[in-house]
N, C-alpha and C positions, 0 to 999 in steps of 0.2 A: 932236321935241325932248323931249317928256315921256317917251317910251319910253327915250330915251338917258339921261335924268336918273336913271331907275330903276337903270340899270347903272353909274352913276358910282361909282368906288371898288372895283368888283368886278373880279376877275381875268378876263382874256380869254385863251382858249386856242384854238389852231388845230392841226390835224393837220400833222405834218411834211411831208406830201405837198403841202400848200398854201403852204409857205414859198417866197418868192421866192428863186431861186438867186443867191447873191452872187458877185461876181468873185473870182478866185483871190487868196488872201491876206487876205480879209475873212471875219469870222465873226460869227455871232449870239452874243449874250452867254451864252445858255444852253449853248452849245457849249463855252465856256471855263470856266464855273463848275465847280469841283471838280478841274480839271487840276492836276497836280503842276508846281511851278516849280523848275527846276534851274539852277545856274550852269554856264558852260562848263568850269569846273574840277571839276564833279561833286558840288557841294554841294547837297543838297536844302534848299530854303528853306521849303517848305510847299505849301499848296493855295490856289488862287484861291477866295475866299469871296464876293467882291463886285467889281463893276466900277463905278468912278466916272467918269461922263461929264463932260468939260470941253470948252470951246470949242476949245482947242488940240489936246488928245489925251486918250484915255481913260487911266485909271490902274487897274491891277489891285491889289486888296487881297489880299495873300498872308498867310495865317495859318499859323504854324509854331512851332518851338521858340524862335525869337527874338522871338516876339510877332507883331504885325502890321507888314508892310512894304508901302509903296506902290511899285509898279513902273510907271514910265511906259510906255505902249504905243507906243513909238517904235522905228524901225528900228535906231538906234544901240544900243538895249538888248535888244530882243526879237530873238533870232537865228533861232529856229525854233518853229513850233507844229505838233505832231503829234497830231491828234485820235485817230488809231488807237491810239497808245501812251499817250494821256492825259497828254502831257508838253509843257511849254514850256521852252525853253532860253534863258537870258538871259546877257548879258555886262554885269555891273554897272559902271556908271560910278562914278568917285570920289565917295565920300560917300553912295552909295545905300544900302549895307547898314550895319546897326548894328555 
């Protein structure tokens, strides 16, 4: 317990090879931070800068020309995540965008 207390508040890092493989459609937060967020109409909203975890669903904080926008990480909104291209495509629901 004392050894663990010394590490409290310190960052913990592991090598990618030690990550538990997630089911298809699930991602580690570090994989999503920095991705561009586009609408299905081709509008660039910005990049994911933070992920807020809530009981019901995560929310992506997207920073761009319109300031910060919260995007709910739900199927009705998030249409695709492409890690290779560094892009998330969303279909904004009414009232989501400023």
